N, CA, C and O atoms as a Maestro MAE file, in Angstrom:
{
 s_m_m2io_version
 :::
 2.0.0
}

f_m_ct {
 s_m_title
 :::
 protein
 m_atom[280] {
  # First column is atom index #
  i_m_mmod_type
  r_m_x_coord
  r_m_y_coord
  r_m_z_coord
  i_m_residue_number
  s_m_chain_name
  s_m_pdb_residue_name
  s_m_pdb_atom_name
  i_m_atomic_number
  :::
  1 25 41.721 -32.109 6.596 1 A "UNK " " N  " 7
  2 3 41.633 -31.070 7.701 1 A "UNK " " CA " 6
  3 2 41.625 -29.488 6.617 1 A "UNK " " C  " 6
  4 15 42.203 -29.107 5.599 1 A "UNK " " O  " 8
  5 25 40.669 -28.984 7.516 2 A "UNK " " N  " 7
  6 3 40.250 -27.675 7.022 2 A "UNK " " CA " 6
  7 2 41.073 -26.163 7.564 2 A "UNK " " C  " 6
  8 15 41.299 -26.021 8.766 2 A "UNK " " O  " 8
  9 25 41.395 -25.308 6.766 3 A "UNK " " N  " 7
  10 3 42.018 -24.195 7.021 3 A "UNK " " CA " 6
  11 2 41.306 -23.065 6.320 3 A "UNK " " C  " 6
  12 15 40.850 -22.985 5.179 3 A "UNK " " O  " 8
  13 25 41.343 -22.097 7.465 4 A "UNK " " N  " 7
  14 3 40.897 -20.593 6.830 4 A "UNK " " CA " 6
  15 2 41.801 -20.245 5.826 4 A "UNK " " C  " 6
  16 15 43.010 -20.325 6.048 4 A "UNK " " O  " 8
  17 25 41.332 -19.837 4.657 5 A "UNK " " N  " 7
  18 3 41.840 -19.124 3.761 5 A "UNK " " CA " 6
  19 2 41.579 -17.654 3.268 5 A "UNK " " C  " 6
  20 15 40.690 -17.606 2.418 5 A "UNK " " O  " 8
  21 25 41.991 -16.764 3.510 6 A "UNK " " N  " 7
  22 3 41.694 -15.459 3.248 6 A "UNK " " CA " 6
  23 2 42.058 -15.172 1.707 6 A "UNK " " C  " 6
  24 15 43.124 -15.510 1.193 6 A "UNK " " O  " 8
  25 25 40.861 -14.401 0.947 7 A "UNK " " N  " 7
  26 3 40.721 -14.103 -0.324 7 A "UNK " " CA " 6
  27 2 40.901 -12.660 -0.416 7 A "UNK " " C  " 6
  28 15 39.900 -12.045 -0.047 7 A "UNK " " O  " 8
  29 25 41.927 -11.896 -0.816 8 A "UNK " " N  " 7
  30 3 41.643 -10.262 -1.301 8 A "UNK " " CA " 6
  31 2 41.682 -10.001 -2.640 8 A "UNK " " C  " 6
  32 15 42.543 -10.561 -3.320 8 A "UNK " " O  " 8
  33 25 40.950 -9.296 -3.107 9 A "UNK " " N  " 7
  34 3 40.684 -8.862 -4.477 9 A "UNK " " CA " 6
  35 2 41.410 -7.758 -4.787 9 A "UNK " " C  " 6
  36 15 41.275 -6.757 -4.085 9 A "UNK " " O  " 8
  37 25 42.094 -7.757 -5.635 10 A "UNK " " N  " 7
  38 3 43.294 -6.544 -6.030 10 A "UNK " " CA " 6
  39 2 42.195 -5.927 -6.916 10 A "UNK " " C  " 6
  40 15 41.001 -6.214 -7.003 10 A "UNK " " O  " 8
  41 25 43.207 -4.659 -7.777 11 A "UNK " " N  " 7
  42 3 42.644 -4.270 -8.973 11 A "UNK " " CA " 6
  43 2 42.366 -5.089 -10.251 11 A "UNK " " C  " 6
  44 15 41.452 -4.846 -11.040 11 A "UNK " " O  " 8
  45 25 43.189 -6.005 -10.352 12 A "UNK " " N  " 7
  46 3 42.938 -7.078 -11.692 12 A "UNK " " CA " 6
  47 2 43.189 -8.451 -11.553 12 A "UNK " " C  " 6
  48 15 43.161 -9.254 -12.486 12 A "UNK " " O  " 8
  49 25 43.520 -8.808 -9.965 13 A "UNK " " N  " 7
  50 3 43.669 -10.031 -9.644 13 A "UNK " " CA " 6
  51 2 42.848 -10.460 -8.201 13 A "UNK " " C  " 6
  52 15 41.942 -9.778 -7.723 13 A "UNK " " O  " 8
  53 25 43.332 -11.668 -7.645 14 A "UNK " " N  " 7
  54 3 42.787 -12.053 -6.620 14 A "UNK " " CA " 6
  55 2 44.116 -13.001 -5.945 14 A "UNK " " C  " 6
  56 15 44.756 -13.911 -6.473 14 A "UNK " " O  " 8
  57 25 44.253 -12.320 -4.409 15 A "UNK " " N  " 7
  58 3 45.333 -13.114 -4.050 15 A "UNK " " CA " 6
  59 2 44.451 -13.977 -2.748 15 A "UNK " " C  " 6
  60 15 43.276 -13.807 -2.425 15 A "UNK " " O  " 8
  61 25 45.408 -14.890 -2.183 16 A "UNK " " N  " 7
  62 3 44.824 -15.856 -1.163 16 A "UNK " " CA " 6
  63 2 46.225 -16.373 0.011 16 A "UNK " " C  " 6
  64 15 47.414 -16.588 -0.224 16 A "UNK " " O  " 8
  65 25 45.766 -16.406 0.748 17 A "UNK " " N  " 7
  66 3 47.150 -17.106 2.007 17 A "UNK " " CA " 6
  67 2 46.248 -17.558 2.813 17 A "UNK " " C  " 6
  68 15 45.040 -17.336 2.733 17 A "UNK " " O  " 8
  69 25 46.954 -18.386 3.838 18 A "UNK " " N  " 7
  70 3 46.417 -19.205 4.985 18 A "UNK " " CA " 6
  71 2 47.210 -19.097 6.082 18 A "UNK " " C  " 6
  72 15 48.272 -19.688 6.276 18 A "UNK " " O  " 8
  73 25 46.545 -18.163 6.939 19 A "UNK " " N  " 7
  74 3 47.192 -17.507 8.340 19 A "UNK " " CA " 6
  75 2 48.012 -18.801 8.961 19 A "UNK " " C  " 6
  76 15 49.150 -18.653 9.407 19 A "UNK " " O  " 8
  77 25 47.417 -19.940 8.955 20 A "UNK " " N  " 7
  78 3 48.072 -21.033 9.838 20 A "UNK " " CA " 6
  79 2 49.252 -21.609 9.247 20 A "UNK " " C  " 6
  80 15 49.945 -22.428 9.851 20 A "UNK " " O  " 8
  81 25 49.522 -21.162 7.968 21 A "UNK " " N  " 7
  82 3 50.853 -21.840 7.212 21 A "UNK " " CA " 6
  83 2 51.606 -20.679 6.399 21 A "UNK " " C  " 6
  84 15 51.426 -20.334 5.231 21 A "UNK " " O  " 8
  85 25 52.221 -20.333 7.054 22 A "UNK " " N  " 7
  86 3 53.054 -19.111 6.746 22 A "UNK " " CA " 6
  87 2 53.884 -19.411 5.428 22 A "UNK " " C  " 6
  88 15 54.641 -20.375 5.307 22 A "UNK " " O  " 8
  89 25 53.645 -18.482 4.488 23 A "UNK " " N  " 7
  90 3 54.302 -18.619 3.181 23 A "UNK " " CA " 6
  91 2 53.479 -19.325 2.248 23 A "UNK " " C  " 6
  92 15 53.839 -19.432 1.076 23 A "UNK " " O  " 8
  93 25 52.225 -19.901 2.734 24 A "UNK " " N  " 7
  94 3 51.303 -20.350 1.677 24 A "UNK " " CA " 6
  95 2 50.619 -19.775 1.036 24 A "UNK " " C  " 6
  96 15 49.609 -19.463 1.667 24 A "UNK " " O  " 8
  97 25 50.617 -19.346 -0.222 25 A "UNK " " N  " 7
  98 3 49.878 -18.085 -1.005 25 A "UNK " " CA " 6
  99 2 49.929 -18.448 -2.189 25 A "UNK " " C  " 6
  100 15 50.718 -19.227 -2.723 25 A "UNK " " O  " 8
  101 25 48.802 -17.697 -2.753 26 A "UNK " " N  " 7
  102 3 48.391 -18.072 -4.410 26 A "UNK " " CA " 6
  103 2 47.845 -17.013 -4.841 26 A "UNK " " C  " 6
  104 15 47.165 -16.418 -4.006 26 A "UNK " " O  " 8
  105 25 47.919 -16.476 -6.070 27 A "UNK " " N  " 7
  106 3 47.415 -15.505 -6.735 27 A "UNK " " CA " 6
  107 2 46.847 -15.769 -7.998 27 A "UNK " " C  " 6
  108 15 47.557 -16.551 -8.630 27 A "UNK " " O  " 8
  109 25 45.770 -15.388 -8.644 28 A "UNK " " N  " 7
  110 3 45.212 -15.930 -10.089 28 A "UNK " " CA " 6
  111 2 44.291 -14.595 -10.571 28 A "UNK " " C  " 6
  112 15 44.203 -13.516 -9.986 28 A "UNK " " O  " 8
  113 25 43.825 -14.893 -11.460 29 A "UNK " " N  " 7
  114 3 43.095 -13.842 -12.214 29 A "UNK " " CA " 6
  115 2 41.609 -13.801 -11.850 29 A "UNK " " C  " 6
  116 15 40.851 -12.844 -12.007 29 A "UNK " " O  " 8
  117 25 41.309 -15.064 -11.310 30 A "UNK " " N  " 7
  118 3 39.786 -14.920 -10.857 30 A "UNK " " CA " 6
  119 2 39.674 -15.624 -9.498 30 A "UNK " " C  " 6
  120 15 40.643 -16.265 -9.092 30 A "UNK " " O  " 8
  121 25 38.570 -15.544 -8.783 31 A "UNK " " N  " 7
  122 3 38.496 -16.301 -7.476 31 A "UNK " " CA " 6
  123 2 38.397 -17.456 -7.424 31 A "UNK " " C  " 6
  124 15 39.032 -18.051 -6.554 31 A "UNK " " O  " 8
  125 25 37.625 -18.123 -8.271 32 A "UNK " " N  " 7
  126 3 37.693 -19.503 -8.364 32 A "UNK " " CA " 6
  127 2 38.892 -19.983 -8.604 32 A "UNK " " C  " 6
  128 15 39.310 -20.846 -7.833 32 A "UNK " " O  " 8
  129 25 39.784 -19.520 -9.789 33 A "UNK " " N  " 7
  130 3 41.410 -20.067 -10.110 33 A "UNK " " CA " 6
  131 2 41.803 -19.902 -8.727 33 A "UNK " " C  " 6
  132 15 42.179 -20.870 -8.066 33 A "UNK " " O  " 8
  133 25 41.731 -18.584 -8.193 34 A "UNK " " N  " 7
  134 3 42.898 -18.578 -6.834 34 A "UNK " " CA " 6
  135 2 42.463 -19.711 -5.587 34 A "UNK " " C  " 6
  136 15 43.283 -20.086 -4.748 34 A "UNK " " O  " 8
  137 25 41.074 -20.168 -5.621 35 A "UNK " " N  " 7
  138 3 40.691 -21.263 -4.711 35 A "UNK " " CA " 6
  139 2 41.502 -22.369 -4.941 35 A "UNK " " C  " 6
  140 15 42.161 -22.948 -4.077 35 A "UNK " " O  " 8
  141 25 41.434 -22.697 -6.310 36 A "UNK " " N  " 7
  142 3 42.167 -23.918 -7.065 36 A "UNK " " CA " 6
  143 2 43.536 -23.903 -6.606 36 A "UNK " " C  " 6
  144 15 44.109 -24.882 -6.127 36 A "UNK " " O  " 8
  145 25 44.010 -22.828 -6.760 37 A "UNK " " N  " 7
  146 3 45.612 -22.462 -6.694 37 A "UNK " " CA " 6
  147 2 46.140 -22.776 -5.196 37 A "UNK " " C  " 6
  148 15 47.208 -23.319 -4.912 37 A "UNK " " O  " 8
  149 25 45.046 -22.262 -4.214 38 A "UNK " " N  " 7
  150 3 45.534 -21.922 -2.996 38 A "UNK " " CA " 6
  151 2 45.148 -23.678 -2.252 38 A "UNK " " C  " 6
  152 15 45.749 -24.122 -1.274 38 A "UNK " " O  " 8
  153 25 44.163 -24.344 -2.917 39 A "UNK " " N  " 7
  154 3 44.164 -25.599 -2.532 39 A "UNK " " CA " 6
  155 2 44.997 -26.560 -2.674 39 A "UNK " " C  " 6
  156 15 45.083 -27.434 -1.811 39 A "UNK " " O  " 8
  157 25 45.806 -26.566 -3.860 40 A "UNK " " N  " 7
  158 3 47.059 -27.004 -4.396 40 A "UNK " " CA " 6
  159 2 48.265 -26.826 -3.533 40 A "UNK " " C  " 6
  160 15 48.974 -27.702 -3.037 40 A "UNK " " O  " 8
  161 25 48.392 -25.176 -3.423 41 A "UNK " " N  " 7
  162 3 49.575 -24.997 -2.344 41 A "UNK " " CA " 6
  163 2 49.505 -25.316 -1.142 41 A "UNK " " C  " 6
  164 15 50.565 -25.610 -0.590 41 A "UNK " " O  " 8
  165 25 48.082 -25.366 -0.255 42 A "UNK " " N  " 7
  166 3 48.458 -26.138 1.073 42 A "UNK " " CA " 6
  167 2 48.794 -27.721 0.689 42 A "UNK " " C  " 6
  168 15 49.709 -28.267 1.306 42 A "UNK " " O  " 8
  169 25 48.226 -28.298 -0.098 43 A "UNK " " N  " 7
  170 3 48.611 -29.731 -0.373 43 A "UNK " " CA " 6
  171 2 50.136 -29.953 -0.356 43 A "UNK " " C  " 6
  172 15 50.760 -30.819 0.256 43 A "UNK " " O  " 8
  173 25 50.602 -28.974 -1.169 44 A "UNK " " N  " 7
  174 3 52.142 -29.005 -1.564 44 A "UNK " " CA " 6
  175 2 52.956 -28.641 -0.246 44 A "UNK " " C  " 6
  176 15 53.909 -29.345 0.089 44 A "UNK " " O  " 8
  177 25 52.587 -27.588 0.459 45 A "UNK " " N  " 7
  178 3 53.100 -27.230 1.729 45 A "UNK " " CA " 6
  179 2 53.054 -28.082 2.903 45 A "UNK " " C  " 6
  180 15 53.985 -28.109 3.708 45 A "UNK " " O  " 8
  181 25 51.742 -28.948 3.059 46 A "UNK " " N  " 7
  182 3 51.746 -30.144 3.948 46 A "UNK " " CA " 6
  183 2 52.581 -31.127 3.605 46 A "UNK " " C  " 6
  184 15 53.260 -31.620 4.506 46 A "UNK " " O  " 8
  185 25 52.709 -31.590 2.350 47 A "UNK " " N  " 7
  186 3 53.536 -32.673 1.650 47 A "UNK " " CA " 6
  187 2 54.949 -32.269 2.396 47 A "UNK " " C  " 6
  188 15 55.486 -32.932 3.283 47 A "UNK " " O  " 8
  189 25 55.401 -31.106 1.872 48 A "UNK " " N  " 7
  190 3 56.774 -30.684 1.990 48 A "UNK " " CA " 6
  191 2 57.126 -30.862 3.338 48 A "UNK " " C  " 6
  192 15 58.187 -31.402 3.649 48 A "UNK " " O  " 8
  193 25 56.176 -30.380 4.303 49 A "UNK " " N  " 7
  194 3 56.473 -30.412 5.955 49 A "UNK " " CA " 6
  195 2 56.519 -31.946 6.206 49 A "UNK " " C  " 6
  196 15 57.497 -32.345 6.838 49 A "UNK " " O  " 8
  197 25 55.690 -32.773 5.841 50 A "UNK " " N  " 7
  198 3 55.772 -34.242 5.973 50 A "UNK " " CA " 6
  199 2 57.362 -34.586 5.890 50 A "UNK " " C  " 6
  200 15 58.080 -35.006 6.799 50 A "UNK " " O  " 8
  201 25 57.688 -34.305 4.617 51 A "UNK " " N  " 7
  202 3 58.994 -35.050 3.886 51 A "UNK " " CA " 6
  203 2 60.002 -34.543 4.840 51 A "UNK " " C  " 6
  204 15 60.879 -35.326 5.204 51 A "UNK " " O  " 8
  205 25 59.989 -33.202 5.340 52 A "UNK " " N  " 7
  206 3 61.020 -32.866 6.259 52 A "UNK " " CA " 6
  207 2 60.937 -33.200 7.950 52 A "UNK " " C  " 6
  208 15 61.601 -32.703 8.859 52 A "UNK " " O  " 8
  209 25 59.968 -34.132 7.996 53 A "UNK " " N  " 7
  210 3 59.530 -34.688 9.300 53 A "UNK " " CA " 6
  211 2 59.209 -33.686 10.266 53 A "UNK " " C  " 6
  212 15 59.593 -33.693 11.436 53 A "UNK " " O  " 8
  213 25 58.371 -32.688 9.640 54 A "UNK " " N  " 7
  214 3 58.071 -31.316 10.834 54 A "UNK " " CA " 6
  215 2 56.668 -31.805 10.877 54 A "UNK " " C  " 6
  216 15 56.021 -32.441 10.045 54 A "UNK " " O  " 8
  217 25 56.320 -31.296 12.197 55 A "UNK " " N  " 7
  218 3 54.547 -31.461 12.419 55 A "UNK " " CA " 6
  219 2 53.681 -30.720 11.502 55 A "UNK " " C  " 6
  220 15 54.131 -29.704 10.971 55 A "UNK " " O  " 8
  221 25 52.434 -31.130 11.243 56 A "UNK " " N  " 7
  222 3 51.258 -30.572 10.464 56 A "UNK " " CA " 6
  223 2 50.760 -29.535 11.399 56 A "UNK " " C  " 6
  224 15 50.454 -30.027 12.485 56 A "UNK " " O  " 8
  225 25 50.542 -27.968 11.302 57 A "UNK " " N  " 7
  226 3 50.061 -27.378 11.813 57 A "UNK " " CA " 6
  227 2 48.602 -27.664 12.072 57 A "UNK " " C  " 6
  228 15 48.038 -28.157 11.096 57 A "UNK " " O  " 8
  229 25 47.858 -27.482 13.123 58 A "UNK " " N  " 7
  230 3 46.626 -27.417 13.272 58 A "UNK " " CA " 6
  231 2 45.865 -26.334 13.013 58 A "UNK " " C  " 6
  232 15 46.347 -25.276 13.420 58 A "UNK " " O  " 8
  233 25 44.690 -26.262 12.389 59 A "UNK " " N  " 7
  234 3 43.938 -24.716 11.900 59 A "UNK " " CA " 6
  235 2 43.587 -24.313 13.389 59 A "UNK " " C  " 6
  236 15 43.018 -25.015 14.224 59 A "UNK " " O  " 8
  237 25 44.072 -22.985 13.531 60 A "UNK " " N  " 7
  238 3 43.770 -22.401 14.693 60 A "UNK " " CA " 6
  239 2 43.166 -21.063 14.629 60 A "UNK " " C  " 6
  240 15 42.875 -20.325 15.571 60 A "UNK " " O  " 8
  241 25 42.992 -20.825 13.083 61 A "UNK " " N  " 7
  242 3 42.526 -19.154 12.759 61 A "UNK " " CA " 6
  243 2 41.159 -19.501 12.842 61 A "UNK " " C  " 6
  244 15 40.843 -20.682 12.701 61 A "UNK " " O  " 8
  245 25 40.362 -18.692 13.037 62 A "UNK " " N  " 7
  246 3 38.581 -18.526 13.067 62 A "UNK " " CA " 6
  247 2 38.392 -17.154 12.157 62 A "UNK " " C  " 6
  248 15 39.273 -16.315 11.966 62 A "UNK " " O  " 8
  249 25 37.222 -17.126 11.710 63 A "UNK " " N  " 7
  250 3 36.900 -16.025 11.039 63 A "UNK " " CA " 6
  251 2 35.410 -15.457 11.545 63 A "UNK " " C  " 6
  252 15 34.390 -16.146 11.497 63 A "UNK " " O  " 8
  253 25 35.459 -14.119 12.026 64 A "UNK " " N  " 7
  254 3 34.350 -13.244 12.322 64 A "UNK " " CA " 6
  255 2 34.124 -12.064 11.309 64 A "UNK " " C  " 6
  256 15 35.010 -11.433 10.733 64 A "UNK " " O  " 8
  257 25 32.793 -11.894 11.205 65 A "UNK " " N  " 7
  258 3 32.354 -10.697 10.640 65 A "UNK " " CA " 6
  259 2 32.196 -9.524 11.454 65 A "UNK " " C  " 6
  260 15 31.998 -10.016 12.565 65 A "UNK " " O  " 8
  261 25 32.171 -8.633 11.550 66 A "UNK " " N  " 7
  262 3 32.176 -7.318 12.622 66 A "UNK " " CA " 6
  263 2 31.310 -6.390 11.520 66 A "UNK " " C  " 6
  264 15 31.769 -6.005 10.445 66 A "UNK " " O  " 8
  265 25 29.979 -6.120 12.017 67 A "UNK " " N  " 7
  266 3 29.302 -5.003 11.207 67 A "UNK " " CA " 6
  267 2 29.497 -3.512 11.753 67 A "UNK " " C  " 6
  268 15 29.092 -3.360 12.905 67 A "UNK " " O  " 8
  269 25 29.958 -2.561 11.232 68 A "UNK " " N  " 7
  270 3 30.379 -1.325 11.918 68 A "UNK " " CA " 6
  271 2 29.607 -0.287 10.834 68 A "UNK " " C  " 6
  272 15 29.383 -0.428 9.632 68 A "UNK " " O  " 8
  273 25 29.258 0.950 11.878 69 A "UNK " " N  " 7
  274 3 28.438 1.989 10.891 69 A "UNK " " CA " 6
  275 2 29.397 2.485 10.020 69 A "UNK " " C  " 6
  276 15 30.583 2.422 10.343 69 A "UNK " " O  " 8
  277 25 29.057 2.964 8.974 70 A "UNK " " N  " 7
  278 3 30.120 3.709 8.060 70 A "UNK " " CA " 6
  279 2 29.582 5.212 7.544 70 A "UNK " " C  " 6
  280 15 30.297 5.911 6.827 70 A "UNK " " O  " 8
  :::
 }
 m_bond[279] {
  # First column is bond index #
  i_m_from
  i_m_to
  i_m_order
  :::
  1 1 2 1
  2 2 3 1
  3 3 4 2
  4 3 5 1
  5 5 6 1
  6 6 7 1
  7 7 8 2
  8 7 9 1
  9 9 10 1
  10 10 11 1
  11 11 12 2
  12 11 13 1
  13 13 14 1
  14 14 15 1
  15 15 16 2
  16 15 17 1
  17 17 18 1
  18 18 19 1
  19 19 20 2
  20 19 21 1
  21 21 22 1
  22 22 23 1
  23 23 24 2
  24 23 25 1
  25 25 26 1
  26 26 27 1
  27 27 28 2
  28 27 29 1
  29 29 30 1
  30 30 31 1
  31 31 32 2
  32 31 33 1
  33 33 34 1
  34 34 35 1
  35 35 36 2
  36 35 37 1
  37 37 38 1
  38 38 39 1
  39 39 40 2
  40 39 41 1
  41 41 42 1
  42 42 43 1
  43 43 44 2
  44 43 45 1
  45 45 46 1
  46 46 47 1
  47 47 48 2
  48 47 49 1
  49 49 50 1
  50 50 51 1
  51 51 52 2
  52 51 53 1
  53 53 54 1
  54 54 55 1
  55 55 56 2
  56 55 57 1
  57 57 58 1
  58 58 59 1
  59 59 60 2
  60 59 61 1
  61 61 62 1
  62 62 63 1
  63 63 64 2
  64 63 65 1
  65 65 66 1
  66 66 67 1
  67 67 68 2
  68 67 69 1
  69 69 70 1
  70 70 71 1
  71 71 72 2
  72 71 73 1
  73 73 74 1
  74 74 75 1
  75 75 76 2
  76 75 77 1
  77 77 78 1
  78 78 79 1
  79 79 80 2
  80 79 81 1
  81 81 82 1
  82 82 83 1
  83 83 84 2
  84 83 85 1
  85 85 86 1
  86 86 87 1
  87 87 88 2
  88 87 89 1
  89 89 90 1
  90 90 91 1
  91 91 92 2
  92 91 93 1
  93 93 94 1
  94 94 95 1
  95 95 96 2
  96 95 97 1
  97 97 98 1
  98 98 99 1
  99 99 100 2
  100 99 101 1
  101 101 102 1
  102 102 103 1
  103 103 104 2
  104 103 105 1
  105 105 106 1
  106 106 107 1
  107 107 108 2
  108 107 109 1
  109 109 110 1
  110 110 111 1
  111 111 112 2
  112 111 113 1
  113 113 114 1
  114 114 115 1
  115 115 116 2
  116 115 117 1
  117 117 118 1
  118 118 119 1
  119 119 120 2
  120 119 121 1
  121 121 122 1
  122 122 123 1
  123 123 124 2
  124 123 125 1
  125 125 126 1
  126 126 127 1
  127 127 128 2
  128 127 129 1
  129 129 130 1
  130 130 131 1
  131 131 132 2
  132 131 133 1
  133 133 134 1
  134 134 135 1
  135 135 136 2
  136 135 137 1
  137 137 138 1
  138 138 139 1
  139 139 140 2
  140 139 141 1
  141 141 142 1
  142 142 143 1
  143 143 144 2
  144 143 145 1
  145 145 146 1
  146 146 147 1
  147 147 148 2
  148 147 149 1
  149 149 150 1
  150 150 151 1
  151 151 152 2
  152 151 153 1
  153 153 154 1
  154 154 155 1
  155 155 156 2
  156 155 157 1
  157 157 158 1
  158 158 159 1
  159 159 160 2
  160 159 161 1
  161 161 162 1
  162 162 163 1
  163 163 164 2
  164 163 165 1
  165 165 166 1
  166 166 167 1
  167 167 168 2
  168 167 169 1
  169 169 170 1
  170 170 171 1
  171 171 172 2
  172 171 173 1
  173 173 174 1
  174 174 175 1
  175 175 176 2
  176 175 177 1
  177 177 178 1
  178 178 179 1
  179 179 180 2
  180 179 181 1
  181 181 182 1
  182 182 183 1
  183 183 184 2
  184 183 185 1
  185 185 186 1
  186 186 187 1
  187 187 188 2
  188 187 189 1
  189 189 190 1
  190 190 191 1
  191 191 192 2
  192 191 193 1
  193 193 194 1
  194 194 195 1
  195 195 196 2
  196 195 197 1
  197 197 198 1
  198 198 199 1
  199 199 200 2
  200 199 201 1
  201 201 202 1
  202 202 203 1
  203 203 204 2
  204 203 205 1
  205 205 206 1
  206 206 207 1
  207 207 208 2
  208 207 209 1
  209 209 210 1
  210 210 211 1
  211 211 212 2
  212 211 213 1
  213 213 214 1
  214 214 215 1
  215 215 216 2
  216 215 217 1
  217 217 218 1
  218 218 219 1
  219 219 220 2
  220 219 221 1
  221 221 222 1
  222 222 223 1
  223 223 224 2
  224 223 225 1
  225 225 226 1
  226 226 227 1
  227 227 228 2
  228 227 229 1
  229 229 230 1
  230 230 231 1
  231 231 232 2
  232 231 233 1
  233 233 234 1
  234 234 235 1
  235 235 236 2
  236 235 237 1
  237 237 238 1
  238 238 239 1
  239 239 240 2
  240 239 241 1
  241 241 242 1
  242 242 243 1
  243 243 244 2
  244 243 245 1
  245 245 246 1
  246 246 247 1
  247 247 248 2
  248 247 249 1
  249 249 250 1
  250 250 251 1
  251 251 252 2
  252 251 253 1
  253 253 254 1
  254 254 255 1
  255 255 256 2
  256 255 257 1
  257 257 258 1
  258 258 259 1
  259 259 260 2
  260 259 261 1
  261 261 262 1
  262 262 263 1
  263 263 264 2
  264 263 265 1
  265 265 266 1
  266 266 267 1
  267 267 268 2
  268 267 269 1
  269 269 270 1
  270 270 271 1
  271 271 272 2
  272 271 273 1
  273 273 274 1
  274 274 275 1
  275 275 276 2
  276 275 277 1
  277 277 278 1
  278 278 279 1
  279 279 280 2
  :::
 }
}
């Protein structure tokens, strides 16, 4: 299953979260590291939902880029 992952660059690190999985977040020093960690976080999140007998949320988020004059 594919989920949209939002990556944000901070002053000294990267953060990532999954809009369709509230609370599923990661932070790391590099973009590649945060992608690896968020993948693990998603897998752990889904595993926890399964163990609790809760439904696995379908991905419903989409990404669009909007160009504006600046």
